[in-house]
Each structure stands twice: as structure tokens, then as C-alpha cells.
KEMARVEX-937103 format. One record per residue: residue in one letter; z, y, x of N, C-alpha, C, O in turn. Coordinates in steps of 0.1 Angstrom, whole numbers, padded with zeros to 4 digits, always signed. Atoms other than C-alpha are relative to their C-alpha. Layout:
BEGIN
AZYXZYXZYXZYX ...
This chain:
BEGIN
X+0014+0001+0001+0350-0382-0153-0001-0015-0008+0006-0025-0007 X+0000+0013+0011+0335-0407-0181-0006-0010+0007-0007-0008+0019 X+0003+0009-0007+0319-0440-0172-0013-0001+0000-0019-0008+0009 X+0013-0006+0001+0286-0428-0183-0004+0002+0007-0015-0003+0010 X+0001-0009-0009+0290-0403-0158-0001-0008+0015-0009-0005+0024 X+0000+0001-0009+0298-0424-0133-0013-0013+0006-0017-0016+0017 X+0015+0008-0006+0267-0451-0135-0008+0005-0002-0018-0002-0003 X+0013-0009+0001+0245-0426-0140-0003+0003+0015-0015+0002+0018 X-0002-0003-0012+0251-0417-0103+0001-0010+0010+0003-0008+0022 X-0003+0015-0004+0254-0451-0094-0013-0008+0001-0015-0018-0007 X+0010+0010+0004+0217-0464-0085+0001-0014-0005+0010-0022-0004 X-0001+0015+0005+0207-0493-0103-0006-0009+0007-0017-0007+0013 X+0005+0008-0012+0203-0525-0082-0011-0001-0001-0017+0003+0009 X+0015+0006-0001+0169-0537-0094-0009+0009+0003-0019+0007+0011 X+0006-0012-0005+0156-0504-0092-0001+0009+0012-0008+0018+0015 X-0004-0007-0016+0167-0493-0060-0003-0015+0011+0001-0017+0022 X+0008+0013-0011+0151-0527-0044-0013-0001-0003-0019-0010+0003 X+0013+0002+0006+0119-0522-0063-0008+0012+0010-0017+0016+0003 X+0002-0002-0015+0108-0503-0027-0019-0004+0001-0027+0004+0005 X+0014+0004-0001+0074-0522-0028-0008+0006-0015-0018+0013-0014 X+0004-0004+0012+0066-0516-0062-0004+0018+0002-0016+0022+0001 X+0002-0015-0001+0073-0476-0056-0013+0003+0009-0022+0013+0009 X+0016-0007-0014+0046-0476-0025-0010-0007-0008-0019+0001-0009 X+0010+0001+0005+0023-0494-0043-0011+0012-0013-0022+0015-0015 X+0000-0012+0010+0022-0467-0071-0005+0014+0005-0013+0021-0001 X+0003-0012-0007+0022-0438-0044-0010-0003+0004-0019+0005+0000 X+0011-0001-0002-0007-0453-0030-0012+0001-0004-0023+0004+0001 X+0010+0003+0014-0024-0458-0058-0003+0017-0001-0013+0022+0003 X-0002-0017-0001-0017-0419-0063-0010+0007+0008-0019+0013+0004 X+0004-0006-0008-0026-0408-0035-0009-0006+0011-0009-0018+0012 X+0011+0002-0010-0054-0411-0004+0005-0015+0007+0017-0019+0006 X-0007+0011-0009-0053-0445+0021+0008+0007+0011+0004+0017+0017 X-0003-0006-0012-0029-0438+0047+0008+0013+0003+0011+0017+0014 X-0008-0009+0002-0011-0410+0033+0012-0003-0002+0021+0005-0001 X-0017+0004+0003+0020-0428+0025+0007-0001+0012+0004-0009+0021 X-0009+0007-0011+0045-0428+0049+0011-0012-0004+0011-0023-0011 X-0011+0011+0000+0078-0443+0056+0010+0003-0012+0009+0015-0016 X-0005+0004+0007+0103-0450+0029+0013+0013+0002+0020+0010+0012 X-0008-0012-0005+0128-0417+0031+0017-0001-0009+0027+0005-0005 X-0014+0004+0008+0158-0428+0005-0006+0000-0014-0018+0000-0018 X+0004+0000+0016+0160-0427-0030+0014+0005-0009+0025+0005-0004 X-0014-0010+0007+0187-0407-0058-0004-0006-0013-0015-0011-0014 X-0006+0010+0013+0197-0423-0094-0001+0015-0007+0005+0025-0004 X+0002-0013+0011+0182-0397-0123+0007-0001-0009+0010+0009-0016 X-0009+0001+0015+0203-0415-0150-0002-0015+0002-0006-0021+0012 X-0004+0016-0002+0211-0451-0161-0012-0005+0001-0022-0002-0006 X+0015+0009-0002+0183-0476-0148-0014+0007+0001-0025+0004-0003 X+0012-0007-0005+0163-0448-0134+0000+0006+0012+0006+0017+0013 X-0004-0006-0012+0160-0442-0097-0019+0001+0003-0029-0004-0001 X+0010-0007-0004+0138-0419-0079-0003-0005+0016+0005-0001+0025 X+0002-0001-0016+0121-0432-0043-0008+0012+0008-0016+0018+0001 X+0006-0010-0007+0108-0406-0020-0008-0012+0017-0005-0022+0022 X+0011+0008-0009+0079-0417+0007-0004+0011+0008-0006+0020+0001 X+0007-0009-0007+0066-0394+0036-0012+0007-0002-0008+0005-0013 X+0010-0007+0001+0035-0375+0033-0004+0003+0010+0002+0012+0016 X+0008-0003-0012+0010-0377+0061-0011+0009-0004-0016+0015+0006 X+0009-0010+0004-0016-0355+0044+0003+0012+0006+0013+0018+0005 X-0001-0014-0006-0026-0326+0065+0002+0010-0007-0002+0010-0019 X-0007-0012+0011-0011-0296+0052+0014+0002-0009+0021+0009-0015 X-0017+0002+0012+0017-0308+0035+0009-0009+0008+0013-0020+0005 X-0011+0000-0005+0041-0308+0063+0014-0003-0009+0017+0003-0020 X-0015+0001+0011+0076-0318+0047-0001-0003-0016+0008+0001-0024 X+0001-0001+0014+0063-0328+0012+0003-0016+0004+0002-0022+0015 X-0005+0013+0003+0073-0362-0001-0008-0009-0012-0012-0002-0022 X+0007+0005+0013+0057-0386-0026+0012-0006-0008+0020-0015-0004 X-0012+0007+0009+0082-0392-0053-0007-0010-0011-0016-0006-0018 X+0004+0006+0011+0077-0422-0075+0016-0002-0004+0026-0003+0003 X-0011+0004+0007+0102-0429-0103-0002-0010-0008-0012-0011-0016 X+0002+0010+0007+0109-0461-0118+0013-0004-0011+0025-0004-0008 X-0008+0004+0007+0127-0472-0144+0004-0014-0007-0006-0021-0006 X+0001+0011+0009+0141-0504-0166+0005+0000-0009+0016+0006-0008 X-0010+0001+0013+0153-0510-0201+0012-0009+0003+0015-0017+0011 X-0011+0010+0001+0182-0523-0211+0000-0013-0003-0005-0018-0013 X-0002+0017-0003+0192-0560-0200-0012-0007+0000-0013-0018-0004 X+0010+0002-0007+0158-0559-0188-0001-0005+0017+0005+0001+0026 X+0001-0001-0016+0148-0576-0153-0011+0005+0005-0011+0005+0018 X+0015-0006-0004+0111-0561-0151+0003+0016+0004+0008+0024-0005 X+0000-0014-0006+0112-0528-0134-0014+0008-0003-0024+0001-0001 X+0015-0005+0005+0081-0504-0146+0003+0014+0006+0014+0021+0007 X+0003-0014-0006+0066-0472-0129+0004+0011-0011+0001+0008-0022 X-0001-0011+0006+0077-0439-0144-0011+0010+0002-0018+0012-0008 X+0008-0010-0010+0055-0413-0124-0001-0003+0013+0008-0009+0019 X+0000-0011-0016+0044-0401-0090-0011+0010-0001-0021+0014-0006 X+0007-0016-0002+0041-0375-0078+0004+0009+0013+0015+0007+0017 X-0006-0003-0013+0040-0352-0045+0009+0014-0002+0006+0024-0007 X-0006-0009+0003+0068-0330-0043+0013+0005+0013+0020-0002+0019 X-0002-0006-0015+0082-0304-0014+0011-0005+0003+0021-0006-0005 X-0017+0004-0003+0111-0318+0005+0010+0014+0005+0008+0024-0001 X-0013-0012-0004+0141-0293+0022-0012+0005+0008-0019+0013+0002 X+0010-0004-0009+0116-0286+0049-0017+0004-0002-0025+0007+0007 X+0015+0000+0004+0081-0283+0032-0003+0012+0003+0006+0019+0005 X+0007-0008-0007+0058-0258+0044-0004+0004-0015-0010-0005-0021 X+0007-0004+0012+0050-0234+0008-0005+0009+0001-0006+0016+0011 X+0014-0017-0002+0024-0207-0003+0016+0009-0002+0028+0004-0004 X-0009-0011+0002+0043-0174-0004+0004+0006-0015-0005+0008-0024 X-0001-0001+0015+0060-0164-0037-0012+0007-0005-0022+0010+0002 X+0014-0003+0006+0035-0153-0059+0002+0017-0004+0013+0022-0008 X-0004-0017+0002+0032-0112-0063-0010+0003-0006-0021-0001-0002 X+0006-0002+0011+0017-0098-0094-0012+0008+0007-0009+0013+0018 X+0011-0002-0001-0017-0085-0089+0001+0020+0002-0004+0026+0011 X-0003-0016-0002-0006-0044-0093+0008+0004+0007+0011+0015+0004 X-0004-0003-0010+0015-0048-0061-0004-0007+0009-0001-0003+0021 X+0011+0003-0013-0007-0068-0040-0011+0010+0004-0012+0015+0015 X+0012-0012+0000-0038-0045-0046+0004+0011+0013+0015+0017+0017 X-0005-0012-0014-0042-0021-0014-0020+0006-0002-0030+0000-0007 X+0006-0004+0005-0067+0003-0015-0019-0006+0010-0022-0011+0021 X+0015+0010-0010-0107-0010-0005-0002-0012-0009-0014-0016-0009 X+0001+0013+0007-0101-0041-0028-0008-0001-0014-0012-0010-0020 X+0011+0001+0016-0121-0032-0059-0010+0003+0007-0011+0007+0019 X+0015+0008+0000-0158-0042-0062-0005+0006-0015-0001+0010-0026 X+0009-0004+0016-0185-0036-0085+0005-0009-0007+0009-0020-0005 X-0005+0005+0018-0176-0041-0123+0013-0005-0001+0016-0012-0011 X-0015+0002+0003-0139-0044-0115+0005+0015-0006+0001+0026-0003 X-0013-0009+0006-0113-0024-0135+0010-0001+0001+0014-0013-0001 X-0014-0001-0006-0079-0012-0125+0007+0008-0012+0003+0019-0012 X-0006-0005+0017-0060-0001-0161+0011+0004+0013+0016-0002+0023 X-0011-0003-0002-0036+0022-0154+0013+0000-0009+0014+0000-0021 X-0009+0000+0010-0003+0022-0163+0007+0011-0008+0011+0021-0001 X-0004-0011+0006+0010+0045-0193+0009+0007+0003+0009+0018-0003 X-0003-0009-0007+0037+0057-0169+0001-0002+0014+0011-0004+0021 X+0004-0001-0014+0019+0058-0138+0011+0016+0006+0013+0026+0000 X-0009-0016-0004+0042+0087-0120-0011+0011+0008-0010+0023+0010 X+0010-0008-0009+0010+0096-0100-0010+0013-0013-0019+0021-0011 X+0012-0007+0010-0005+0114-0139+0007+0002-0008+0013-0007-0014 X-0006-0002+0014+0009+0133-0165-0009+0009-0008-0021+0012-0005 X+0011+0000+0012-0004+0146-0198-0008+0012+0006-0003+0021+0013 X+0009-0010+0001-0033+0166-0196+0000+0014-0010-0002+0026-0008 X-0004-0017+0017-0024+0188-0233+0010-0010-0004+0009-0023-0005 X-0007+0007+0009+0004+0181-0249+0003+0004-0016-0001+0014-0022 X+0000-0008+0016+0016+0183-0287-0010-0006-0010-0012-0001-0022 X+0008+0007+0012-0008+0160-0304+0010-0010-0007+0009-0011-0020 X-0006+0013+0007+0015+0132-0313+0012+0010-0010+0017+0004-0019 X-0008-0006+0003+0039+0159-0324+0001+0007-0017-0004+0018-0019 X-0002-0001+0012+0048+0161-0363+0008+0019+0000+0015+0025+0008 X-0009-0016-0001+0057+0201-0375+0009-0005-0006+0011-0016-0010 X+0004-0011-0009+0070+0219-0370+0000+0003+0015-0002+0014+0018 X+0003+0003-0016+0068+0210-0331-0012-0002+0001-0016-0005+0012 X+0015+0001-0005+0033+0208-0334-0007+0010+0002-0009+0018-0006 X+0006-0014-0001+0012+0233-0319-0015+0004-0015-0023+0013-0015 X+0008-0001+0010-0009+0228-0352+0010+0005-0014+0019-0003-0018 X-0012-0007+0015+0013+0251-0386-0003-0012-0006-0012-0020-0002 X+0002+0007+0017+0016+0231-0417-0012+0002-0009-0020-0007-0013 X+0011-0001+0006-0006+0249-0432-0016-0008+0001-0021-0016-0005 X+0008+0005-0007-0034+0246-0410-0006-0015-0002-0018-0019-0005 X-0003+0014+0003-0024+0207-0412-0006-0006-0012-0013-0015-0011 X+0004+0003+0012-0029+0204-0450-0015+0008-0004-0022+0007-0014 X+0014-0005+0005-0062+0226-0447-0012-0011+0008-0023-0014+0004 X+0009+0012-0004-0076+0198-0420-0003-0010-0010-0014-0013-0014 X+0001+0014+0009-0066+0169-0442-0011+0004-0013-0020-0005-0015 X+0010+0000+0009-0087+0184-0470-0014+0004+0000-0020+0004-0010 X+0010+0001-0005-0116+0193-0453-0004-0013+0003-0013-0018-0005 X+0003+0012+0002-0117+0160-0440-0002-0007-0009-0009-0017-0007 X+0004+0013+0010-0117+0142-0471-0014+0003-0005-0021-0006-0010 X+0012-0004+0004-0147+0164-0479-0011-0006+0005-0021-0008-0002 X+0007+0003-0003-0165+0151-0454-0009-0011-0003-0003-0021-0004 X+0011+0008+0003-0198+0131-0462+0000-0014+0008-0011-0016+0012 X+0004+0010-0011-0197+0099-0441-0005-0016-0007+0000-0020-0017 X+0005+0011+0005-0215+0064-0447+0011-0011+0006+0013-0015+0018 X-0008+0014-0003-0188+0035-0450+0013+0006+0001+0015+0018-0001 X-0017-0003-0007-0148+0035-0439+0000+0009+0015-0008+0007+0024 X-0003-0007-0012-0136+0058-0412+0002-0013+0009+0003-0010+0020 X-0001+0009-0010-0133+0024-0395-0013-0004+0005-0015-0012+0015 X+0014+0001-0003-0168+0024-0392-0005+0007+0007-0015+0003+0012 X+0008-0012-0009-0176+0057-0373+0001-0004+0015+0011-0010+0019 X-0003+0002-0015-0178+0054-0338+0010+0008+0008+0016+0005+0018 X-0011-0008-0008-0158+0086-0331+0001+0006-0016-0007+0011-0024 X-0010-0004+0013-0134+0092-0362+0000+0017-0001+0000+0022+0010 X+0000-0014-0002-0134+0131-0371+0015+0004+0000+0024+0000-0007 X-0017-0004-0007-0103+0148-0354-0004+0017-0001+0001+0023+0008 X+0000-0016-0001-0113+0187-0362+0013+0005-0003+0018+0002-0013 X-0014-0011+0000-0081+0208-0359+0015-0009+0006+0026-0006+0003 X-0010+0007-0006-0060+0181-0337-0002+0008+0015-0011+0015+0018 X-0002-0006-0013-0048+0191-0300-0014-0005+0008-0021+0001+0015 X+0014+0005-0009-0076+0167-0287-0012+0008+0000-0018+0014+0009 X+0013-0010+0004-0104+0185-0306+0001+0011+0006-0010+0015+0012 X-0001-0010-0006-0092+0216-0292-0001+0001+0017-0004+0009+0025 X+0002+0001-0013-0090+0203-0260-0011+0000+0006-0015+0006+0016 X+0013+0004-0003-0120+0187-0260-0013+0012+0002-0022+0013+0010 X+0008-0017-0001-0136+0226-0269+0001+0007+0014-0007+0013+0021 X-0006-0007-0012-0119+0238-0242-0007-0005+0013-0010+0003+0023 X+0005+0006-0015-0133+0213-0215+0013-0008+0006+0014-0013+0017 X-0014+0008-0006-0099+0197-0211-0002-0014-0008+0008-0019-0014 X-0003+0011+0002-0111+0163-0219+0005-0015+0004+0003-0026-0002 X-0008+0012-0005-0089+0140-0196+0011+0003-0011+0011+0013-0017 X-0011+0004+0003-0057+0127-0212+0011+0004+0008+0019+0013+0006 X-0009-0004-0013-0040+0126-0182-0007+0003+0012-0016-0004+0017 X+0005-0004-0011-0044+0147-0152+0017-0003+0015+0028-0006+0014 X-0008+0005-0010-0027+0142-0116+0013+0008-0003+0013+0019-0008 X-0008-0006-0001+0007+0148-0114+0011+0011+0013+0003+0013+0022 X-0006-0005-0017+0028+0167-0083+0002-0010+0009-0002-0009+0021 X-0002+0007-0010+0039+0136-0071-0013-0008+0003-0016-0012+0014 X+0016+0002-0011+0000+0123-0069-0005+0005+0009-0011+0001+0019 X+0005-0011-0011-0006+0152-0055+0003-0001+0010-0007-0003+0017 X-0008+0001-0014+0017+0149-0025-0006-0015+0004-0012-0017+0014 X+0001+0013-0007+0011+0112-0022-0015-0003+0006-0017-0010+0016 X+0012+0001-0006-0031+0115-0019+0002+0009+0009-0002+0005+0020 X-0001-0014-0013-0024+0147+0004+0003-0011+0014-0003-0012+0024 X-0006+0011-0016-0003+0118+0029-0011-0006+0002-0014-0006+0014 X+0013+0011+0001-0032+0096+0024-0011+0006+0011-0015+0001+0022 X+0011-0011-0007-0058+0123+0035+0001+0002+0012-0007+0000+0021 X-0005-0006-0015-0037+0137+0063+0002-0008+0007+0002-0004+0019 X-0001+0009-0009-0032+0103+0076-0008-0007+0005-0005-0016+0013 X+0011+0000-0006-0069+0097+0080-0006+0008+0005-0009+0007+0017 X+0006-0010-0002-0084+0126+0080+0009+0013+0009+0002+0023+0011 X-0008-0012-0005-0057+0151+0097-0002+0007+0012-0012+0006+0019 X+0000-0003-0015-0050+0168+0126+0009-0007+0014+0009-0005+0026 X-0002+0009-0012-0032+0144+0145-0007-0012+0004-0003-0018+0013 X+0010+0007-0003-0058+0123+0147-0006+0001+0011-0011+0011+0015 X+0006-0004-0014-0071+0116+0180-0014+0005+0000-0018+0009+0011 X+0013-0008+0004-0105+0130+0168+0000+0013-0001-0008+0021+0005 X-0001-0011+0001-0091+0161+0155+0007+0005+0016+0004+0017+0019 X-0004-0005-0013-0072+0164+0191-0011+0003+0012-0012+0013+0020 X+0008-0007-0009-0098+0164+0210-0015+0007-0003-0025+0007+0004 X+0013-0009+0008-0124+0186+0187+0003+0012+0007+0013+0017+0012 X+0001-0014-0006-0137+0219+0200+0008+0005-0013+0020+0005-0010 X-0005-0005+0007-0126+0234+0168+0003-0004-0014-0002-0015-0016 X-0003+0006+0015-0113+0228+0130-0006+0004-0008-0011+0015-0010 X+0009-0006+0010-0129+0224+0104-0001+0011-0012-0010+0012-0021 X-0005-0008+0008-0114+0250+0085-0018+0013+0003-0024+0020-0005 X+0008-0013-0003-0144+0274+0104-0014-0010+0004-0020-0007+0014 X+0007+0006-0005-0168+0246+0105-0010-0001-0018-0005-0002-0029 X+0009-0004+0013-0205+0252+0080+0002-0016-0010+0005-0015-0022 X+0007+0011+0006-0210+0216+0069+0015-0005-0007+0015-0016-0010 X-0003+0005+0007-0174+0217+0052+0001+0005-0014+0002+0017-0017 X+0003-0002+0011-0177+0214+0016+0016+0005-0010+0026-0003-0013 X-0011-0001+0004-0151+0232-0002+0007-0006-0016-0002-0007-0024 X-0005+0005+0009-0128+0218-0033+0008+0008-0006+0015+0016+0001 X-0005-0008+0008-0113+0234-0063+0012-0004+0000+0014-0014+0006 X-0015+0008+0001-0077+0228-0071+0010+0011+0008+0007+0022+0013 X-0006-0004-0009-0045+0235-0054-0002-0014+0016+0005-0015+0026 X+0002+0010-0012-0059+0206-0029-0007+0007+0008-0006+0007+0020 X+0012-0008-0007-0088+0229-0020+0008+0008+0009+0000+0014+0017 X-0008-0011-0009-0058+0251+0001-0001-0009+0013-0003-0004+0025 X-0002+0009-0013-0057+0223+0025-0008-0010+0002-0007-0016+0013 X+0009+0011-0002-0084+0199+0020-0015+0003-0006-0017+0010-0015 X+0014+0001+0001-0123+0196+0020-0007-0007+0001-0003-0014+0011 X+0009+0009-0003-0155+0174+0019-0009+0002+0011-0017+0012+0011 X+0008-0001-0010-0171+0167+0052-0014+0000-0006-0014-0005-0017 X+0012+0003+0005-0210+0169+0046-0009+0001+0014-0020+0007+0016 X+0008+0001-0011-0222+0163+0080-0003-0020+0004+0004-0030+0006 X+0003+0016+0002-0241+0132+0079+0004-0009+0017+0003-0021+0018 X-0003+0007-0017-0231+0123+0122+0012+0001+0001+0017-0005+0011 X-0019-0004-0004-0192+0134+0118+0005-0016-0009+0000-0021-0019 X-0006+0018+0002-0172+0096+0113+0009+0003-0015+0015-0006-0022 X-0004+0000+0008-0159+0116+0085-0006+0003-0014+0001+0006-0025 X+0010-0004+0010-0189+0123+0063+0005-0006-0016+0013-0016-0016 X-0006+0003+0009-0181+0119+0029+0013+0001-0010+0015+0000-0022 X-0009+0008+0005-0150+0115+0029+0010+0018+0002+0007+0028+0009 X-0012-0014-0001-0117+0145+0024+0007-0001+0008+0014-0010+0010 X-0006+0002-0010-0106+0157+0053+0012+0018-0003+0011+0027-0011 X-0014-0014-0008-0073+0187+0067-0013+0009+0000-0025+0008+0002 X+0008-0014-0006-0087+0218+0071-0001+0001+0013-0010+0006+0020 X-0007-0003-0014-0070+0214+0103-0008-0014+0008-0006-0014+0020 X+0007+0011-0002-0091+0180+0109-0013+0009+0013-0015+0021+0015 X+0009-0005-0007-0119+0184+0136-0006-0013+0008-0001-0023+0013 X+0012+0011-0013-0147+0164+0156-0011+0009+0006-0011+0021+0006 X+0011-0002-0008-0176+0166+0176-0010+0006-0007-0019+0012-0001 X+0014-0003+0005-0201+0175+0154+0004+0015-0010-0003+0017-0020 X-0003-0012+0005-0186+0208+0143-0012+0007+0000-0020+0006+0010 X+0015-0013+0001-0216+0235+0133+0003+0008+0013-0005+0008+0022 X+0001-0011-0013-0206+0260+0160+0003-0008+0011+0001+0000+0020 X+0000+0006-0012-0200+0236+0187-0007+0004+0017-0001+0005+0028 X+0014+0001-0008-0232+0240+0207+0003+0018+0003+0004+0020+0015 X+0001-0012-0003-0229+0279+0206+0019+0009+0000+0022+0021-0001 X-0014-0003-0001-0190+0283+0207+0003+0007+0018-0003+0003+0028 X+0001-0005-0014-0181+0304+0240+0012-0005+0009+0023-0004+0006 X-0008+0012-0004-0164+0280+0266+0017+0009+0003+0018+0021+0005 X-0015-0013+0000-0126+0294+0268+0001+0000+0020-0001-0010+0028 X-0001-0006-0011-0120+0311+0301+0008-0009+0011+0020-0011+0011 X-0012+0009-0008-0109+0289+0330+0006+0012+0015-0002+0019+0023 X-0003-0010-0014-0088+0309+0360-0005-0007+0009-0009-0019+0008 X+0007+0003-0016-0101+0308+0394+0008-0009+0006+0020-0009+0004 X-0012+0011-0011-0086+0278+0420+0006+0012+0011-0002+0020+0017 X-0012-0008-0008-0059+0297+0440-0011-0004+0017-0014-0015+0020 X+0006+0000-0014-0079+0305+0480+0008+0000+0013+0015+0009+0018 X-0013+0003-0013-0059+0291+0509-0008+0002+0012-0018-0004+0015 X+0008-0004-0011-0069+0307+0540+0011-0010+0017+0020-0006+0023 X-0009+0008-0006-0057+0277+0565-0006+0004+0019-0003-0003+0028 X+0006+0002-0015-0076+0292+0600+0012+0008+0005+0011+0007+0017 X-0007-0008-0002-0043+0317+0605+0010-0004-0003+0010-0013-0012 X-0011+0002+0002-0008+0314+0605+0010+0011-0007+0005+0022-0003 X-0007-0011+0005+0019+0340+0584+0014-0006+0008+0019-0017+0005 X-0013+0001-0002+0051+0342+0604+0010+0004-0012+0006+0011-0021 X-0008-0003+0006+0084+0342+0588+0011-0008+0004+0015-0019+0003 X-0013+0001-0005+0115+0354+0608+0013-0004-0010+0014+0000-0022 X-0010+0006+0001+0148+0335+0602+0007+0014-0003+0010+0018-0014 X-0007-0010+0001+0164+0367+0608-0008+0014-0001-0018+0015+0007 X+0009-0010-0002+0150+0403+0601-0003+0010+0013+0007+0008+0019 X+0003-0006-0010+0138+0426+0629+0010+0013+0002+0011+0022-0006 X-0006-0013+0002+0162+0452+0642-0001+0012-0007+0006+0017-0015 X+0007-0011+0005+0137+0480+0637-0004+0002-0016-0012+0011-0019 X+0009+0007+0014+0127+0469+0601+0008+0009-0012+0004+0010-0024 X-0008-0009+0012+0154+0492+0582+0013-0006-0005+0024+0000-0005 X-0008+0006+0009+0172+0465+0563+0016-0003+0009+0026-0007+0003 X-0014+0005-0008+0202+0458+0593+0002+0015+0005-0009+0021+0006 X+0002-0009-0007+0214+0490+0609+0002-0004+0011+0010-0013+0013 X-0002+0003-0012+0212+0491+0644+0015+0004+0004+0020+0014-0001 X-0010+0001-0003+0245+0487+0660+0005-0007+0017+0002-0019+0021 X-0003+0002-0015+0259+0485+0698+0010-0009-0001+0014-0014+0010 X-0008+0014+0000+0283+0459+0689-0004-0012+0000-0007-0016-0011 X+0006+0011+0003+0271+0424+0699+0003-0012-0010-0004-0019-0017 X-0006+0011+0004+0299+0403+0686+0000+0002-0015+0001-0008-0021 X+0004-0003+0011+0295+0424+0651-0012-0004-0006-0013-0006-0018 X+0012+0000+0005+0261+0418+0649-0003-0013+0000-0011-0017-0009 X+0000+0021+0006+0262+0375+0654+0005+0001-0012+0000-0007-0020 X-0003+0006+0014+0280+0379+0623-0004+0006-0013+0001+0006-0024 X+0007-0002+0017+0255+0393+0602+0004+0010-0008+0014+0015-0002 X-0004-0011+0006+0259+0421+0574+0006-0009-0013+0002-0020-0014 X+0003-0001+0014+0270+0419+0539-0008+0010-0012-0008+0007-0024 
């Protein structure tokens, strides 16, 4: 270990004794009565020492005022370098920062908010493919592509294509998809469908307390609005303004008291209560009577006491 390293770890005497100077700098930076007791010092280098003072500010438990003092070589005057508030070993700190995309929850979006979707979002998949595929893998043949380029060159426009609101796209996959009504570049993937179905089933599914107490399920309710696609086989939209699920996607197995046929549904048959006659007693002998036919009549009393097999 070199002599310079040894000197840097040993606090400078004059800097270490400048506790009052460091406290005055901390009190100048903080509010009155906030700076606490001196809690130690540490050597930052040659003739550079940091003094620590406790912080009495509410909400900053465990924080310390750190005042760094320094002294020039062969000088006897100690000067202030900086005064900052730093967390100590037991300081109360804010939780680790989480990106907005990870802390966003359903219902957090408000009017005017924009929620961008990642290009590799697992909930989505391309609505059509082949647009960026060059020939011969492209859905448009090479001859057709050359014809499209020639026709686009003959299109009379005002200014350069960069000034157009919508550039010409005839003959491309996007143009064909738009003509067929497939204007969405991406659609729900199987993973996206399953996650959506799980959320809807948890909120308005057959296992909810409302569905357990309902007279019937939504599949037979007249207020159920059907939806298309594969999700329509298990879900629909409730259109009953008095239902707690009005305007929500509900499972076909969900139900509530606002069922359209709840008032006209026949009540389930109830078995009649048992009739117990408490005015008479029915004798139950422990042994059958001799003349009942179940035990043969015998004259031997000793064998009769042993019973029969």
C-alpha cells in the first residue's frame, strides 16, 4: 500500500476538527432546528473530509446532512465544499422506480391519454402478412409489381409524394386488405383472446356470487347482445340497464336477478314436507311372533331360546 493511499484514508486533522464550520453550513442549507447531532465523519481523500449530522426533518427518518470540507495544500484555512442531504444506512427510501408500462393497471387511462402498444406485444398478431416480403415470396408477382410501379409513375399529383396526405398504395397487400375490409394491421392473437376471456370470466363469470344466486344464466336472457368471432361462443354483452353488468362483456354462464324471464319462470317443484303422526305408537318387537311364519314352531324350549340361523 502506497503512502498516498494511507494518507487519503486518514482524516485530515484540521478538516476533522471543523465540526462547527460544517454545522453552520448544514444549518444554512436546511431549515432552522432541522440539523441534529454530529454522527461522525469520513475521509474522502487528501485534506477532504465529510461530516455527517442527523436530520430532524419529518418524513426523512434515517437521513443525514453531509457537509464536505477541504483544505488546500499547506493552508490552515478549511473551506466548505458542499452540503447535501443523503440517506443513511437505515433511511426510509422511496420504492424502486417501475416503468409506466409495468405499473399501468386497468382503469388508469383517462380522457386524452395515449397508450402505445409494443411492436412485439404478445396479445396481437399481424392481421395480414406479405406486405414487406420481396418477390418471389411476396403475394404480388414480379410482373404485377412492375406494372404497379409503372402505373404509379403515371399518377398526376400536386407536389412530391412526401406532401401527399395518403401516398399511392395500389397493388400492395395493404391496399388489397383495405378493399376487403381488413384495415387493421394487427389483430388479437390466441394469447390475447385467452387473457381477455380470463379477465371477463373472473369479473362476470359463473363463479361470481351474483351468478350463483341468479335464477338462470345469461344464455337464456333476452337482454344478452351477441358478439361475433370465437369469443361469441362463450361471451356476450349485457344490455339490461338495471343489471350490475350493463354494458359489460359477460359470460354466457353468468346471471343476475335482472334476467328477462325471471318473473315468468316456473318455480322449481318443492317436495312436500314429511307427515309425522305423533298421536299413536307403532310397536317394534325385538323377536318375531311365533305365528309370523319366519320362525318354525318347535316344542323344544331350550332350542327356541338359542334362536335360529
